[in-house]
Residue frames relative to the residue before (quaternion, step in Angstrom):
aa qw qx qy qz dx dy dz
X 1.0000 0.0000 0.0000 0.0000 0.00 0.00 0.00
X 0.5697 -0.5960 0.4448 0.3499 3.58 -1.03 0.79
X 0.5245 -0.6547 0.4306 0.3328 3.64 -0.85 0.88
X 0.6252 0.5273 -0.3591 0.4496 3.62 1.04 -0.60
X 0.6744 0.4867 -0.2987 0.4681 3.61 0.92 -0.87
X 0.6103 0.5365 -0.3464 0.4688 3.55 1.12 -0.68
X 0.6658 0.4955 -0.3050 0.4670 3.59 0.93 -0.93
X 0.6200 0.5313 -0.3525 0.4572 3.67 0.99 -0.76
X 0.6979 0.4847 -0.3021 0.4321 3.59 0.86 -0.93
X 0.6909 0.4623 -0.2845 0.4775 3.59 1.15 -0.33
X 0.4200 0.6999 -0.4649 0.3428 3.62 1.24 0.24
X 0.4632 -0.6325 0.5420 0.3027 3.54 -1.17 0.63
X 0.7251 -0.4408 0.3275 0.4155 3.58 -1.42 0.16
X 0.6979 0.4523 -0.2725 0.4838 3.61 0.75 -1.01
X 0.6533 0.5050 -0.3189 0.4654 3.60 0.90 -0.87
X 0.6325 0.5367 -0.3146 0.4615 3.56 1.03 -0.78
X 0.6803 0.4883 -0.2869 0.4652 3.51 0.89 -0.96
X 0.6594 0.4971 -0.3115 0.4701 3.61 0.89 -0.84
X 0.6565 0.5403 -0.3131 0.4232 3.61 0.97 -0.79
X 0.6456 0.5211 -0.3177 0.4590 3.59 1.25 -0.36
X 0.4756 0.6676 -0.4458 0.3596 3.59 1.29 -0.19
X 0.5665 -0.5958 0.4321 0.3706 3.60 -1.05 0.69
X 0.7758 0.3118 -0.2426 0.4921 3.57 -0.94 0.86
X 0.6980 0.4568 -0.2576 0.4877 3.58 1.06 -0.78
X 0.6063 0.5993 -0.3546 0.3840 3.51 1.01 -0.84
X 0.7057 0.4469 -0.2857 0.4697 3.59 0.71 -0.99
X 0.6170 0.5385 -0.3404 0.4620 3.61 0.99 -0.81
X 0.6821 0.4917 -0.2896 0.4573 3.63 0.83 -1.02
X 0.6586 0.4732 -0.3352 0.4796 3.62 0.91 -0.75
X 0.6177 0.5111 -0.3768 0.4639 3.69 0.96 -0.59
X 0.6274 0.5415 -0.3359 0.4476 3.59 0.98 -0.81
X 0.6467 0.4942 -0.3144 0.4884 3.59 0.99 -0.86
X 0.6783 0.4812 -0.3383 0.4404 3.54 0.87 -0.80
X 0.5972 0.5590 -0.3338 0.4685 3.57 1.13 -0.63
X 0.6723 0.4819 -0.2954 0.4781 3.53 0.93 -0.95
X 0.6363 0.5188 -0.3376 0.4605 3.60 0.93 -0.77
X 0.6400 0.5004 -0.3443 0.4706 3.67 0.94 -0.81
X 0.6596 0.5122 -0.3214 0.4465 3.59 0.92 -0.86
X 0.6472 0.5054 -0.3136 0.4768 3.57 1.00 -0.80
X 0.6282 0.5311 -0.3330 0.4609 3.58 1.01 -0.76
X 0.6688 0.5031 -0.2876 0.4657 3.58 0.91 -0.89
X 0.6365 0.5236 -0.3277 0.4619 3.55 1.07 -0.83
X 0.6463 0.5090 -0.3221 0.4686 3.59 1.01 -0.85
X 0.6315 0.5157 -0.3383 0.4700 3.62 0.99 -0.76
X 0.6416 0.5321 -0.3274 0.4451 3.61 0.91 -0.89
X 0.6703 0.4879 -0.3131 0.4632 3.55 0.95 -0.90
X 0.6443 0.5131 -0.3360 0.4568 3.59 0.94 -0.70
X 0.6346 0.5219 -0.3068 0.4804 3.56 1.04 -0.84
X 0.6295 0.5337 -0.3238 0.4627 3.58 1.03 -0.76
X 0.6031 0.5378 -0.3576 0.4682 3.63 1.05 -0.69
X 0.6521 0.5214 -0.3139 0.4521 3.56 1.01 -0.90
X 0.6357 0.5425 -0.3121 0.4519 3.53 1.11 -0.87
X 0.6365 0.5311 -0.3028 0.4702 3.55 1.09 -0.79
X 0.5974 0.5548 -0.3277 0.4774 3.57 1.12 -0.75
X 0.6907 0.4691 -0.2825 0.4723 3.60 0.76 -1.07
X 0.6347 0.5294 -0.3293 0.4565 3.60 0.96 -0.79
X 0.6512 0.4975 -0.3145 0.4791 3.58 0.99 -0.77
X 0.5999 0.5355 -0.3449 0.4842 3.59 1.17 -0.70
X 0.5981 0.5603 -0.3719 0.4359 3.61 0.97 -0.71
X 0.6616 0.4870 -0.3063 0.4810 3.61 0.93 -0.90
X 0.6377 0.5200 -0.3361 0.4582 3.63 0.96 -0.74
X 0.6502 0.5269 -0.2949 0.4612 3.49 0.98 -0.97
X 0.6569 0.5107 -0.3043 0.4637 3.62 0.90 -0.94
X 0.6481 0.5088 -0.3201 0.4676 3.59 1.01 -0.89
X 0.7019 0.4614 -0.2626 0.4748 3.61 1.04 -0.71
X 0.5608 -0.6305 0.3684 0.3902 3.61 1.28 0.13
X 0.4586 0.6970 -0.4347 0.3390 3.58 1.20 0.49
X 0.0373 0.8447 -0.5278 0.0804 3.58 0.86 0.93
X 0.5807 0.6232 -0.3408 0.3979 3.52 1.16 -0.80
X 0.7611 0.4003 -0.2007 0.4692 3.66 0.99 -0.79
X 0.4236 0.7392 -0.4457 0.2747 3.58 1.25 -0.04
X 0.6277 0.5095 -0.3309 0.4867 3.69 0.96 -0.73
X 0.6531 0.5255 -0.3178 0.4431 3.58 0.92 -0.82
X 0.6850 0.4688 -0.2740 0.4857 3.55 0.90 -0.88
X 0.6270 0.5443 -0.3319 0.4477 3.49 1.09 -0.67
X 0.5992 0.5545 -0.3141 0.4846 3.53 1.19 -0.71
X 0.6427 0.5182 -0.2985 0.4789 3.56 1.03 -0.87
X 0.6416 0.5022 -0.3125 0.4883 3.57 0.97 -0.83
X 0.6455 0.5237 -0.3108 0.4609 3.63 0.98 -0.77
X 0.6603 0.5154 -0.2944 0.4601 3.53 0.95 -0.93
X 0.6556 0.5041 -0.2894 0.4820 3.52 1.05 -0.96
X 0.6516 0.5133 -0.3197 0.4579 3.60 0.95 -0.77
X 0.6040 0.5340 -0.3523 0.4753 3.56 1.07 -0.79
X 0.6592 0.5013 -0.3151 0.4636 3.65 0.83 -0.85
X 0.6410 0.5221 -0.3257 0.4588 3.56 0.95 -0.85
X 0.6671 0.4937 -0.2980 0.4717 3.56 0.87 -0.94
X 0.6593 0.4964 -0.3232 0.4632 3.65 0.91 -0.82
X 0.6365 0.5133 -0.3246 0.4754 3.66 0.96 -0.76
X 0.6872 0.4926 -0.2908 0.4478 3.61 0.83 -0.95
X 0.7978 0.3498 -0.1625 0.4634 3.58 0.87 -0.83
X 0.3868 0.7479 -0.4649 0.2736 3.58 1.25 0.11
X 0.5234 -0.6107 0.4905 0.3354 3.50 -1.12 0.67
X 0.1644 -0.8093 0.5595 0.0708 3.50 -1.01 0.79
X 0.6884 -0.5691 0.2668 0.3621 3.49 0.92 1.02
X 0.2519 0.8033 -0.5054 0.1892 3.56 1.09 0.69
X 0.1837 0.7156 -0.6678 0.0905 3.54 -1.13 0.78
X 0.4616 -0.7122 0.4756 0.2313 3.49 -0.79 1.14
X 0.6848 -0.5007 0.3431 0.4033 3.61 -1.26 0.38
X 0.7723 0.3403 -0.1864 0.5031 3.64 0.96 -0.68
X 0.4089 0.7157 -0.4762 0.3063 3.62 1.31 0.10
X 0.5154 -0.6299 0.5027 0.2914 3.51 -1.19 0.79
X 0.7537 0.3303 -0.1984 0.5324 3.61 0.79 -0.94
X 0.1351 -0.8126 0.5668 0.0127 3.55 -0.39 1.31
X 0.3174 -0.6907 0.6052 0.2365 3.52 -1.20 0.63
X 0.4323 -0.7466 0.4648 0.1992 3.54 -0.75 1.14
X 0.6369 -0.5500 0.3863 0.3778 3.51 -1.14 0.64
X 0.6138 0.5636 -0.3232 0.4485 3.63 1.10 -0.95
X 0.6758 0.5068 -0.3004 0.4430 3.57 0.96 -0.91
X 0.6345 0.5116 -0.3340 0.4735 3.53 1.01 -0.79
X 0.6378 0.5294 -0.3160 0.4615 3.58 0.96 -0.79
X 0.6566 0.4895 -0.3145 0.4800 3.60 1.02 -0.76
X 0.6167 0.5373 -0.3543 0.4534 3.64 0.98 -0.71
X 0.6686 0.5010 -0.2961 0.4629 3.58 0.95 -0.96
X 0.6431 0.5203 -0.3134 0.4664 3.56 1.00 -0.94
X 0.6491 0.5337 -0.3044 0.4485 3.55 0.95 -0.96
X 0.6836 0.4884 -0.2894 0.4586 3.59 0.89 -1.03
X 0.6052 0.5525 -0.3463 0.4567 3.59 1.09 -0.83
X 0.6450 0.5509 -0.3273 0.4164 3.58 0.91 -0.86
X 0.5897 0.5738 -0.3701 0.4313 3.62 1.14 -0.52
X 0.5710 0.5897 -0.3761 0.4299 3.58 1.11 -0.55
X 0.6414 0.5686 -0.3237 0.4007 3.53 1.07 -0.70
X 0.6176 0.5360 -0.3439 0.4615 3.55 1.27 -0.23
X 0.5102 0.6877 -0.4084 0.3162 3.56 1.16 -0.37
X 0.6493 0.5102 -0.3511 0.4413 3.68 0.85 -0.82
X 0.6361 0.5133 -0.3305 0.4719 3.64 1.03 -0.75
X 0.6502 0.4943 -0.3310 0.4726 3.53 0.93 -0.78
X 0.6244 0.5337 -0.3347 0.4618 3.64 0.98 -0.85
X 0.6535 0.5064 -0.3215 0.4617 3.63 0.87 -0.80
X 0.6717 0.4975 -0.2954 0.4626 3.52 0.93 -0.89
X 0.6583 0.4753 -0.3259 0.4842 3.63 0.98 -0.76
X 0.6121 0.5334 -0.3545 0.4637 3.61 1.00 -0.67
X 0.6473 0.5109 -0.3143 0.4704 3.61 1.03 -0.81
X 0.6004 0.5321 -0.3513 0.4827 3.61 1.10 -0.64
X 0.6476 0.5214 -0.3208 0.4538 3.59 0.90 -0.91
X 0.6764 0.4566 -0.3135 0.4856 3.58 0.89 -0.79
X 0.6288 0.5386 -0.3530 0.4358 3.62 0.99 -0.68
X 0.6301 0.5243 -0.3201 0.4749 3.55 1.06 -0.82
X 0.6602 0.5242 -0.3167 0.4348 3.53 0.87 -0.90
X 0.7673 0.3396 -0.1917 0.5091 3.63 0.96 -0.85
X 0.3314 -0.7649 0.4787 0.2754 3.49 1.34 -0.19
X 0.6095 0.5113 -0.3518 0.4934 3.49 1.09 0.94
X 0.8274 0.2244 -0.1436 0.4945 3.60 -0.84 0.85
X 0.3118 0.7762 -0.4993 0.2258 3.54 1.23 0.38
X 0.6450 0.5282 -0.3431 0.4328 3.63 0.87 -0.86
X 0.6506 0.5116 -0.3142 0.4650 3.59 0.89 -0.90
X 0.6730 0.5111 -0.3007 0.4420 3.59 0.90 -0.91
X 0.6406 0.5125 -0.3044 0.4841 3.56 1.06 -0.90
X 0.6364 0.5224 -0.3169 0.4707 3.58 0.98 -0.88
X 0.6395 0.5205 -0.3373 0.4543 3.67 0.91 -0.84
X 0.6705 0.4829 -0.3065 0.4725 3.59 0.83 -0.90
X 0.6489 0.5433 -0.3099 0.4332 3.55 0.94 -0.87
X 0.6487 0.5144 -0.2964 0.4762 3.52 1.07 -0.93
X 0.6560 0.5018 -0.3230 0.4621 3.63 0.92 -0.82
X 0.6812 0.4864 -0.2900 0.4640 3.58 0.90 -0.87
X 0.6008 0.5338 -0.3500 0.4813 3.56 1.11 -0.63
X 0.6731 0.4875 -0.3069 0.4638 3.59 0.89 -0.88
X 0.6430 0.5161 -0.3116 0.4724 3.58 0.99 -0.81
X 0.6672 0.4922 -0.2943 0.4754 3.56 0.92 -0.79
X 0.6506 0.5042 -0.3110 0.4752 3.53 0.99 -0.83
X 0.6278 0.5363 -0.3144 0.4685 3.56 0.97 -0.96
X 0.6983 0.4740 -0.2948 0.4482 3.56 0.77 -0.97
X 0.5770 0.5950 -0.3501 0.4366 3.55 1.21 -0.50
X 0.6796 0.4635 -0.2680 0.5015 3.53 1.22 -0.52
X 0.3487 0.7846 -0.4661 0.2135 3.61 1.21 0.01
X 0.7022 0.4542 -0.2761 0.4737 3.56 0.81 -0.94
X 0.5732 0.5705 -0.3865 0.4434 3.62 1.13 -0.46
X 0.5990 0.5980 -0.3571 0.3952 3.58 1.12 -0.66
X 0.7031 0.4405 -0.2739 0.4864 3.62 1.08 -0.64
X 0.5780 0.5598 -0.3787 0.4573 3.57 1.24 -0.51
X 0.7072 0.4403 -0.2708 0.4824 3.60 1.00 -0.69
X 0.5162 0.6528 -0.4223 0.3593 3.65 1.15 -0.20
């Protein structure tokens, strides 16, 4: 179910009645869309944080196996991932108050939500690369390639997220 339709179905009687008033309806729907976008980004940030925790655990495994040589590389991956998490958590979500002169259009909010949803599609690739790193650490073979693969995925994700505001300018 569309997050907006779900929010509408959960409105109370008075809230539902007020939201049907001219001028309020569109504003209320925009607020719901903004909230849905924020919730989506919060969920993405949590999932990315889980991946960061996995890589941090792998650092400990690697250190226990005598892989001190790779610690800086893994620390850079954790830093890149943390940067992405912070950017996702703190990204603007198209806020404009009811009486603000500069309004965020419905199309722009839709584009932001669509853009944020697309970031979820990178998670399976990131998972595969993290799993490959885990196997490389276990066998002590191919660690450099696995680290590079994760680094490339995180670079693409960070770059893609950097174009987020461009998505609404083009809407």
